[in-house]
N, CA, C and O atoms as CSV, one atom per row, in Angstrom:
chain,resi,resn,atom,element,x,y,z
A,1,MET,N,N,25.268,-101.002,81.919
A,1,MET,CA,C,24.832,-99.861,82.266
A,1,MET,C,C,23.162,-99.770,82.096
A,1,MET,O,O,22.475,-98.929,82.676
A,2,LYS,N,N,22.676,-100.739,81.243
A,2,LYS,CA,C,21.179,-100.914,80.926
A,2,LYS,C,C,20.916,-101.598,82.184
A,2,LYS,O,O,20.119,-101.015,82.919
A,3,LYS,N,N,21.353,-102.594,82.563
A,3,LYS,CA,C,20.976,-103.327,83.652
A,3,LYS,C,C,20.817,-102.709,84.996
A,3,LYS,O,O,19.929,-103.008,85.795
A,4,LEU,N,N,21.884,-101.696,85.207
A,4,LEU,CA,C,21.997,-100.770,86.357
A,4,LEU,C,C,20.557,-99.669,86.397
A,4,LEU,O,O,19.835,-99.359,87.344
A,5,PHE,N,N,20.527,-99.317,85.138
A,5,PHE,CA,C,19.182,-98.390,84.905
A,5,PHE,C,C,17.955,-99.137,85.296
A,5,PHE,O,O,17.099,-98.677,86.052
A,6,THR,N,N,17.912,-100.361,84.719
A,6,THR,CA,C,16.533,-101.152,84.661
A,6,THR,C,C,16.349,-101.354,86.542
A,6,THR,O,O,15.252,-101.191,87.076
A,7,LEU,N,N,17.429,-101.670,87.226
A,7,LEU,CA,C,17.601,-101.971,88.515
A,7,LEU,C,C,16.854,-101.081,89.140
A,7,LEU,O,O,15.803,-101.341,89.725
A,8,LEU,N,N,17.536,-99.644,89.005
A,8,LEU,CA,C,17.369,-98.425,89.757
A,8,LEU,C,C,15.910,-98.149,89.696
A,8,LEU,O,O,15.251,-97.903,90.707
A,9,ILE,N,N,15.358,-98.198,88.354
A,9,ILE,CA,C,13.908,-97.927,87.746
A,9,ILE,C,C,13.095,-99.010,88.765
A,9,ILE,O,O,12.211,-98.615,89.526
A,10,SER,N,N,13.440,-100.185,88.693
A,10,SER,CA,C,12.550,-101.175,89.401
A,10,SER,C,C,12.379,-100.924,90.994
A,10,SER,O,O,11.323,-100.942,91.625
A,11,GLY,N,N,13.609,-100.701,91.451
A,11,GLY,CA,C,13.873,-100.240,92.831
A,11,GLY,C,C,12.973,-98.974,93.170
A,11,GLY,O,O,12.389,-98.867,94.248
A,12,LEU,N,N,12.920,-98.167,92.311
A,12,LEU,CA,C,12.198,-96.805,92.735
A,12,LEU,C,C,10.677,-97.106,92.739
A,12,LEU,O,O,9.929,-96.741,93.646
A,13,PHE,N,N,10.249,-97.868,91.542
A,13,PHE,CA,C,8.809,-98.216,91.377
A,13,PHE,C,C,8.322,-99.000,92.573
A,13,PHE,O,O,7.220,-98.685,93.022
A,14,CYS,N,N,9.090,-100.119,93.231
A,14,CYS,CA,C,8.796,-100.777,94.437
A,14,CYS,C,C,8.452,-99.875,95.320
A,14,CYS,O,O,7.308,-99.790,95.765
A,15,CYS,N,N,9.669,-98.914,95.742
A,15,CYS,CA,C,9.245,-98.002,96.883
A,15,CYS,C,C,8.114,-97.366,96.775
A,15,CYS,O,O,7.316,-97.372,97.712
A,16,LEU,N,N,7.816,-96.599,95.407
A,16,LEU,CA,C,6.611,-96.057,95.328
A,16,LEU,C,C,5.286,-96.618,95.790
A,16,LEU,O,O,4.538,-96.146,96.646
A,17,VAL,N,N,5.100,-97.941,94.916
A,17,VAL,CA,C,4.205,-98.865,95.366
A,17,VAL,C,C,3.873,-99.279,96.867
A,17,VAL,O,O,2.776,-99.221,97.423
A,18,LEU,N,N,5.121,-99.724,97.402
A,18,LEU,CA,C,4.926,-100.126,98.680
A,18,LEU,C,C,4.613,-99.134,99.864
A,18,LEU,O,O,4.036,-99.426,100.912
A,19,THR,N,N,5.154,-97.787,99.456
A,19,THR,CA,C,4.987,-96.725,100.387
A,19,THR,C,C,3.605,-95.965,100.307
A,19,THR,O,O,3.384,-94.928,99.681
A,20,SER,N,N,2.740,-96.682,101.057
A,20,SER,CA,C,1.085,-95.949,100.781
A,20,SER,C,C,1.110,-94.667,101.572
A,20,SER,O,O,1.805,-94.504,102.575
A,21,PRO,N,N,0.248,-93.708,101.015
A,21,PRO,CA,C,0.164,-92.587,101.721
A,21,PRO,C,C,-0.862,-92.731,102.845
A,21,PRO,O,O,-1.725,-93.605,102.767
A,22,ALA,N,N,-0.788,-91.803,104.009
A,22,ALA,CA,C,-1.634,-91.953,105.119
A,22,ALA,C,C,-3.189,-92.104,104.619
A,22,ALA,O,O,-3.650,-91.474,103.667
A,23,GLN,N,N,-3.795,-92.883,105.281
A,23,GLN,CA,C,-5.217,-93.131,104.900
A,23,GLN,C,C,-6.175,-91.692,105.072
A,23,GLN,O,O,-6.050,-90.983,106.071
A,24,GLN,N,N,-6.968,-91.423,104.163
A,24,GLN,CA,C,-7.826,-90.452,104.080
A,24,GLN,C,C,-9.196,-91.005,104.923
A,24,GLN,O,O,-9.389,-92.217,105.025
A,25,ARG,N,N,-10.008,-90.146,105.438
A,25,ARG,CA,C,-11.226,-90.494,105.944
A,25,ARG,C,C,-12.300,-89.700,105.493
A,25,ARG,O,O,-11.973,-88.616,105.010
A,26,THR,N,N,-13.559,-89.983,105.533
A,26,THR,CA,C,-14.607,-89.344,105.023
A,26,THR,C,C,-15.493,-88.566,106.369
A,26,THR,O,O,-15.911,-89.152,107.368
A,27,VAL,N,N,-15.602,-87.379,106.119
A,27,VAL,CA,C,-16.325,-86.784,107.285
A,27,VAL,C,C,-17.745,-86.432,106.223
A,27,VAL,O,O,-17.693,-86.298,105.001
A,28,LYS,N,N,-18.732,-86.355,106.922
A,28,LYS,CA,C,-19.934,-86.019,106.462
A,28,LYS,C,C,-20.840,-85.310,107.387
A,28,LYS,O,O,-20.557,-85.191,108.579
A,29,GLY,N,N,-22.063,-84.776,106.801
A,29,GLY,CA,C,-22.715,-84.025,107.610
A,29,GLY,C,C,-24.030,-83.391,106.978
A,29,GLY,O,O,-24.458,-83.728,105.874
A,30,LYS,N,N,-24.585,-82.500,107.743
A,30,LYS,CA,C,-25.766,-81.811,107.045
A,30,LYS,C,C,-25.671,-80.307,107.694
A,30,LYS,O,O,-25.566,-80.032,108.890
A,31,VAL,N,N,-25.740,-79.387,106.551
A,31,VAL,CA,C,-25.471,-77.937,106.964
A,31,VAL,C,C,-27.067,-77.170,107.048
A,31,VAL,O,O,-27.813,-77.263,106.073
A,32,THR,N,N,-27.398,-76.592,108.004
A,32,THR,CA,C,-28.686,-76.050,108.139
A,32,THR,C,C,-28.955,-74.781,108.674
A,32,THR,O,O,-28.163,-74.395,109.534
A,33,ALA,N,N,-29.812,-74.097,108.392
A,33,ALA,CA,C,-29.874,-72.811,109.014
A,33,ALA,C,C,-30.516,-72.796,110.578
A,33,ALA,O,O,-31.060,-73.776,111.087
A,34,GLU,N,N,-30.370,-71.699,111.129
A,34,GLU,CA,C,-30.844,-71.821,112.744
A,34,GLU,C,C,-32.142,-72.464,112.707
A,34,GLU,O,O,-32.291,-73.343,113.555
A,35,ASP,N,N,-33.129,-72.236,111.922
A,35,ASP,CA,C,-34.481,-72.801,112.184
A,35,ASP,C,C,-34.520,-74.181,111.679
A,35,ASP,O,O,-35.608,-74.756,111.669
A,36,GLY,N,N,-33.354,-74.844,111.213
A,36,GLY,CA,C,-33.397,-76.219,110.978
A,36,GLY,C,C,-33.501,-76.692,109.415
A,36,GLY,O,O,-33.325,-77.791,108.888
A,37,SER,N,N,-33.859,-75.412,108.892
A,37,SER,CA,C,-33.915,-75.942,107.152
A,37,SER,C,C,-32.482,-76.111,106.643
A,37,SER,O,O,-31.492,-75.506,107.054
A,38,PRO,N,N,-32.537,-77.044,105.672
A,38,PRO,CA,C,-31.295,-77.270,104.931
A,38,PRO,C,C,-30.651,-76.029,104.004
A,38,PRO,O,O,-31.361,-75.115,103.585
A,39,LEU,N,N,-29.386,-76.107,103.773
A,39,LEU,CA,C,-28.663,-74.930,103.349
A,39,LEU,C,C,-28.003,-75.600,102.016
A,39,LEU,O,O,-26.824,-75.953,102.063
A,40,PRO,N,N,-28.840,-75.788,100.720
A,40,PRO,CA,C,-28.251,-76.125,99.669
A,40,PRO,C,C,-27.144,-75.412,98.963
A,40,PRO,O,O,-27.403,-74.255,98.631
A,41,GLY,N,N,-25.893,-75.907,98.654
A,41,GLY,CA,C,-25.059,-74.919,98.056
A,41,GLY,C,C,-24.146,-74.495,98.963
A,41,GLY,O,O,-23.153,-73.955,98.476
A,42,ALA,N,N,-24.197,-74.584,100.126
A,42,ALA,CA,C,-23.036,-74.149,101.187
A,42,ALA,C,C,-21.881,-74.690,101.127
A,42,ALA,O,O,-21.856,-75.911,100.967
A,43,SER,N,N,-20.711,-74.011,101.228
A,43,SER,CA,C,-19.522,-74.427,100.946
A,43,SER,C,C,-18.927,-75.081,102.233
A,43,SER,O,O,-19.136,-74.585,103.341
A,44,VAL,N,N,-18.114,-76.310,102.039
A,44,VAL,CA,C,-17.438,-76.887,103.274
A,44,VAL,C,C,-15.963,-77.146,102.567
A,44,VAL,O,O,-15.725,-77.683,101.486
A,45,SER,N,N,-15.168,-76.655,103.417
A,45,SER,CA,C,-13.675,-76.696,102.958
A,45,SER,C,C,-12.829,-77.101,104.180
A,45,SER,O,O,-13.232,-76.941,105.332
A,46,ILE,N,N,-11.589,-77.653,103.855
A,46,ILE,CA,C,-10.711,-77.814,104.666
A,46,ILE,C,C,-9.822,-76.590,104.834
A,46,ILE,O,O,-9.270,-76.097,103.851
A,47,LYS,N,N,-9.665,-76.068,106.106
A,47,LYS,CA,C,-8.968,-74.686,106.440
A,47,LYS,C,C,-7.579,-74.938,105.927
A,47,LYS,O,O,-6.999,-75.987,106.206
A,48,GLY,N,N,-7.038,-74.018,105.195
A,48,GLY,CA,C,-5.759,-73.901,104.745
A,48,GLY,C,C,-5.571,-74.600,103.476
A,48,GLY,O,O,-4.442,-74.681,102.993
A,49,THR,N,N,-6.577,-75.107,102.903
A,49,THR,CA,C,-6.350,-75.926,101.655
A,49,THR,C,C,-7.237,-75.374,100.601
A,49,THR,O,O,-7.892,-74.340,100.729
A,50,ASN,N,N,-7.211,-76.172,99.497
A,50,ASN,CA,C,-8.299,-75.877,98.300
A,50,ASN,C,C,-9.262,-77.164,98.187
A,50,ASN,O,O,-9.959,-77.415,97.204
A,51,LEU,N,N,-9.192,-77.822,99.188
A,51,LEU,CA,C,-10.041,-78.954,99.366
A,51,LEU,C,C,-11.508,-78.768,99.773
A,51,LEU,O,O,-11.688,-78.034,100.745
A,52,GLY,N,N,-12.635,-79.333,99.165
A,52,GLY,CA,C,-13.715,-78.897,99.776
A,52,GLY,C,C,-14.931,-79.197,98.796
A,52,GLY,O,O,-14.746,-79.515,97.622
A,53,THR,N,N,-16.110,-79.078,99.337
A,53,THR,CA,C,-17.196,-79.464,98.607
A,53,THR,C,C,-18.280,-78.436,98.776
A,53,THR,O,O,-18.076,-77.408,99.422
A,54,ILE,N,N,-19.614,-78.746,98.110
A,54,ILE,CA,C,-20.691,-78.076,98.502
A,54,ILE,C,C,-21.866,-79.031,99.009
A,54,ILE,O,O,-21.760,-80.257,99.035
A,55,THR,N,N,-22.725,-78.492,99.312
A,55,THR,CA,C,-23.895,-79.191,100.057
A,55,THR,C,C,-25.043,-79.616,98.943
A,55,THR,O,O,-25.310,-78.875,97.996
A,56,ASP,N,N,-25.633,-80.774,99.139
A,56,ASP,CA,C,-26.712,-80.942,97.991
A,56,ASP,C,C,-28.049,-80.320,98.348
A,56,ASP,O,O,-28.136,-79.560,99.312
A,57,ALA,N,N,-29.070,-80.620,97.608
A,57,ALA,CA,C,-30.302,-80.169,97.628
A,57,ALA,C,C,-30.995,-80.070,99.325
A,57,ALA,O,O,-31.753,-79.217,99.786
A,58,GLU,N,N,-30.470,-81.142,99.901
A,58,GLU,CA,C,-30.811,-81.480,101.441
A,58,GLU,C,C,-29.834,-80.915,102.376
A,58,GLU,O,O,-29.941,-81.036,103.597
A,59,GLY,N,N,-28.851,-80.276,101.768
A,59,GLY,CA,C,-27.836,-79.900,102.770
A,59,GLY,C,C,-26.941,-80.753,103.244
A,59,GLY,O,O,-26.259,-80.462,104.227
A,60,ASP,N,N,-26.842,-81.778,102.680
A,60,ASP,CA,C,-25.820,-82.940,103.152
A,60,ASP,C,C,-24.490,-82.804,102.294
A,60,ASP,O,O,-24.499,-82.281,101.179
A,61,TYR,N,N,-23.499,-83.244,102.815
A,61,TYR,CA,C,-22.101,-83.117,102.297
A,61,TYR,C,C,-21.463,-84.477,102.641
A,61,TYR,O,O,-21.918,-85.279,103.457
A,62,SER,N,N,-20.539,-84.599,102.033
A,62,SER,CA,C,-19.293,-85.714,102.118
A,62,SER,C,C,-17.909,-85.306,101.682
A,62,SER,O,O,-17.678,-84.852,100.561
A,63,LEU,N,N,-17.117,-85.464,102.493
A,63,LEU,CA,C,-15.707,-84.808,101.960
A,63,LEU,C,C,-14.775,-85.902,102.585
A,63,LEU,O,O,-14.918,-86.370,103.714
A,64,ASN,N,N,-13.786,-86.245,101.672
A,64,ASN,CA,C,-12.457,-86.852,101.858
A,64,ASN,C,C,-11.612,-85.922,102.767
A,64,ASN,O,O,-11.396,-84.769,102.392
A,65,VAL,N,N,-11.077,-86.422,104.065
A,65,VAL,CA,C,-10.280,-85.529,104.465
A,65,VAL,C,C,-8.848,-86.081,104.702
A,65,VAL,O,O,-8.889,-87.270,105.018
A,66,PRO,N,N,-7.645,-85.585,104.644
A,66,PRO,CA,C,-6.586,-86.012,104.828
A,66,PRO,C,C,-6.222,-86.084,106.500
A,66,PRO,O,O,-6.768,-85.303,107.279
A,67,PRO,N,N,-5.332,-87.010,106.915
A,67,PRO,CA,C,-5.313,-87.315,108.464
A,67,PRO,C,C,-4.758,-85.823,109.174
A,67,PRO,O,O,-5.125,-85.470,110.295
A,68,ASP,N,N,-3.872,-85.073,108.367
A,68,ASP,CA,C,-3.551,-83.664,109.160
A,68,ASP,C,C,-4.478,-82.766,109.149
A,68,ASP,O,O,-4.290,-81.742,109.806
A,69,ALA,N,N,-5.677,-82.934,108.414
A,69,ALA,CA,C,-6.636,-81.873,108.468
A,69,ALA,C,C,-7.209,-81.454,110.023
A,69,ALA,O,O,-7.550,-82.301,110.848
A,70,ALA,N,N,-7.239,-80.374,110.196
A,70,ALA,CA,C,-7.790,-79.960,111.754
A,70,ALA,C,C,-9.208,-79.143,111.661
A,70,ALA,O,O,-10.028,-79.267,112.571
A,71,VAL,N,N,-9.409,-78.495,110.788
A,71,VAL,CA,C,-10.669,-77.634,110.873
A,71,VAL,C,C,-11.472,-77.623,109.435
A,71,VAL,O,O,-10.930,-77.483,108.339
A,72,LEU,N,N,-12.696,-77.779,109.643
A,72,LEU,CA,C,-13.660,-77.608,108.569
A,72,LEU,C,C,-14.241,-76.020,108.416
A,72,LEU,O,O,-14.819,-75.499,109.369
A,73,VAL,N,N,-14.067,-75.395,107.316
A,73,VAL,CA,C,-14.917,-74.190,107.123
A,73,VAL,C,C,-16.269,-74.081,106.396
A,73,VAL,O,O,-16.359,-74.288,105.186
A,74,PHE,N,N,-17.317,-73.749,107.170
A,74,PHE,CA,C,-18.589,-73.819,106.564
A,74,PHE,C,C,-18.959,-72.416,106.080
A,74,PHE,O,O,-18.875,-71.524,106.924
A,75,SER,N,N,-19.350,-72.094,104.865
A,75,SER,CA,C,-19.804,-70.686,104.454
A,75,SER,C,C,-20.827,-71.004,103.437
A,75,SER,O,O,-20.841,-71.956,102.656
A,76,PHE,N,N,-21.899,-69.798,103.614
A,76,PHE,CA,C,-22.780,-69.681,102.834
A,76,PHE,C,C,-22.945,-68.159,102.483
A,76,PHE,O,O,-22.242,-67.387,103.134
A,77,ILE,N,N,-23.798,-67.623,101.521
A,77,ILE,CA,C,-23.740,-66.353,101.027
A,77,ILE,C,C,-25.090,-65.755,102.133
A,77,ILE,O,O,-26.181,-66.268,102.380
A,78,GLY,N,N,-24.575,-64.711,102.536
A,78,GLY,CA,C,-25.503,-64.085,103.831
A,78,GLY,C,C,-25.420,-64.603,105.068
A,78,GLY,O,O,-26.277,-64.261,105.884
A,79,TYR,N,N,-24.334,-65.568,105.475
A,79,TYR,CA,C,-24.226,-66.171,106.765
A,79,TYR,C,C,-22.682,-65.908,107.229
A,79,TYR,O,O,-21.751,-65.757,106.439
A,80,THR,N,N,-22.596,-65.885,108.426
A,80,THR,CA,C,-21.167,-65.647,108.950
A,80,THR,C,C,-20.522,-67.129,108.776
A,80,THR,O,O,-21.105,-68.157,109.120
A,81,SER,N,N,-19.217,-67.081,108.183
A,81,SER,CA,C,-18.559,-68.477,108.000
A,81,SER,C,C,-18.480,-68.895,109.469
A,81,SER,O,O,-18.505,-68.073,110.385
A,82,ALA,N,N,-18.373,-70.342,109.661
A,82,ALA,CA,C,-18.180,-71.105,110.953
A,82,ALA,C,C,-16.906,-72.017,110.808
A,82,ALA,O,O,-16.792,-72.787,109.854
A,83,GLU,N,N,-16.016,-71.908,111.729
A,83,GLU,CA,C,-14.829,-72.875,111.673
A,83,GLU,C,C,-14.991,-74.072,112.867
A,83,GLU,O,O,-14.936,-73.805,114.067
A,84,VAL,N,N,-15.167,-75.218,112.414
A,84,VAL,CA,C,-15.400,-76.485,113.205
A,84,VAL,C,C,-14.125,-77.335,113.383
A,84,VAL,O,O,-13.507,-77.619,112.357
A,85,ILE,N,N,-13.632,-77.803,114.656
A,85,ILE,CA,C,-12.539,-78.591,114.676
A,85,ILE,C,C,-13.098,-79.879,114.368
A,85,ILE,O,O,-14.160,-80.195,114.903
A,86,ILE,N,N,-12.431,-80.784,113.450
A,86,ILE,CA,C,-12.778,-82.026,113.087
A,86,ILE,C,C,-12.514,-82.908,114.262
A,86,ILE,O,O,-13.427,-83.543,114.790
A,87,GLY,N,N,-11.083,-82.964,114.746
A,87,GLY,CA,C,-10.824,-84.028,115.719
A,87,GLY,C,C,-10.993,-85.464,115.154
A,87,GLY,O,O,-10.530,-85.690,114.036
A,88,SER,N,N,-11.569,-86.369,115.786
A,88,SER,CA,C,-11.718,-87.689,115.379
A,88,SER,C,C,-13.232,-88.066,114.986
A,88,SER,O,O,-13.748,-89.181,114.914
A,89,ARG,N,N,-13.784,-86.794,114.754
A,89,ARG,CA,C,-15.538,-87.099,114.243
A,89,ARG,C,C,-15.320,-87.512,112.837
A,89,ARG,O,O,-14.387,-87.270,112.071
A,90,GLU,N,N,-16.434,-88.208,112.681
A,90,GLU,CA,C,-16.713,-88.558,111.222
A,90,GLU,C,C,-18.058,-87.911,110.513
A,90,GLU,O,O,-18.262,-87.819,109.303
A,91,VAL,N,N,-18.931,-87.482,111.606
A,91,VAL,CA,C,-20.084,-86.749,111.574
A,91,VAL,C,C,-19.946,-85.326,112.088
A,91,VAL,O,O,-19.731,-85.053,113.269
A,92,ILE,N,N,-20.098,-84.364,111.022
A,92,ILE,CA,C,-20.078,-82.883,111.817
A,92,ILE,C,C,-21.110,-82.084,111.160
A,92,ILE,O,O,-21.330,-80.932,111.534
């Protein structure tokens, strides 16, 4: 019984290790106002998830995006939120 349990656990461990999750990719960019000035502290999130980040002092962001993610949501206080389709782009 102990050998069977050990074999079962070993098999499960091998399946978990050998089954790699789909590769995430990094999407990055810069959030700016209409006049081109950077928006530090703007929110960038993946629509329908709780995954996101905020922009740095220069308005730059970088976000790890799962392969099934379709839309980024950009928001900032005092501005209308914008939704952008990710597609195959790495810079948005």
